[in-house]
C-alpha positions in Angstrom: 183.4 196.3 195.9 180.3 194.1 196.2 182.5 191.4 197.8 184.0 193.9 200.2 180.5 195.1 201.1 179.1 191.6 201.7 182.2 190.7 203.9 181.8 193.9 206.0 178.0 193.2 206.4 178.8 189.7 207.7 181.5 191.0 210.0 178.9 193.5 211.5 176.3 190.8 212.1 178.9 188.4 213.3 180.3 190.7 215.9 177.0 191.2 217.5 176.0 187.7 217.2 179.2 186.6 219.0 179.5 189.2 221.6 175.9 190.1 222.6 174.3 187.1 224.2 170.6 186.6 224.1 170.4 185.7 227.8 171.2 189.3 228.7 168.0 191.0 229.6 169.2 194.6 229.2 172.1 195.7 227.0 173.6 199.0 226.0 172.3 200.1 222.5 174.1 203.4 222.3 176.9 204.9 224.1 178.1 208.6 223.8 181.5 209.8 224.9 180.2 213.0 226.5 177.1 211.6 228.1 177.9 207.9 228.7 175.2 205.4 228.1 172.3 207.0 226.2 170.0 204.1 225.1 169.5 200.7 226.8 167.3 198.0 225.5 166.7 194.3 224.7 169.4 192.2 223.2 167.6 192.1 219.8 167.7 195.9 219.5 171.4 196.0 218.9 170.8 194.3 215.5 169.0 197.4 214.3 172.3 199.0 213.2 173.4 196.3 210.7 169.8 195.7 209.7 169.2 199.3 208.6 172.7 199.3 207.0 171.8 196.1 205.1 168.6 197.8 203.7 170.5 200.9 202.5 173.1 198.6 201.0 170.4 196.6 199.1 168.6 199.7 197.8 171.9 201.1 196.7 173.0 198.0 194.9 169.8 197.8 193.0 170.1 201.5 192.1 173.7 201.1 191.1 172.7 198.1 188.8 169.9 200.1 187.3 172.2 203.2 186.7 174.9 200.8 185.2 172.3 199.4 182.8 171.3 203.0 181.7 175.0 203.8 180.9 175.5 205.9 184.0 178.6 204.2 185.2 179.9 207.0 187.4 176.6 207.2 189.3 176.7 203.4 189.9 180.3 203.5 191.2 179.4 206.5 193.5 176.4 204.3 195.0 178.7 201.4 195.5 181.3 203.4 197.2 178.7 204.9 199.5 177.5 201.4 200.3 181.1 200.4 201.1 181.5 203.5 203.4 178.2 202.8 205.1 179.1 199.2 205.7 182.5 200.3 207.1 180.6 202.7 209.5 178.4 199.8 210.5 181.2 197.6 211.4 182.8 200.5 213.6 179.5 201.1 215.2 178.8 197.3 215.9 182.4 197.0 217.2 181.6 199.7 219.8 178.3 198.1 220.7 179.9 194.7 221.1 182.9 196.2 223.1 180.7 198.1 225.5 178.5 195.0 226.1 181.3 192.4 226.5 
């Protein structure tokens, strides 16, 4: 699971690095189907999604390691599965941001 989480995190950062150029002054940070473009900002602000996801994943991995050492294996598996799902959601969100700004 840790390998899949790391791969998904790299994909999320890679998508935004490849498709969102630093030369663009204003980029779309959030798009809503009902209202259209909600939030616009500088190019560096699009990296907040994978960065916050990375922080959650790091906290979950440390907690999972601690629970695993305390013989609470199910709790550690649930935390790792949650990290995997959060990373997958981050890839989907970053794909949307990259697609809308391409």
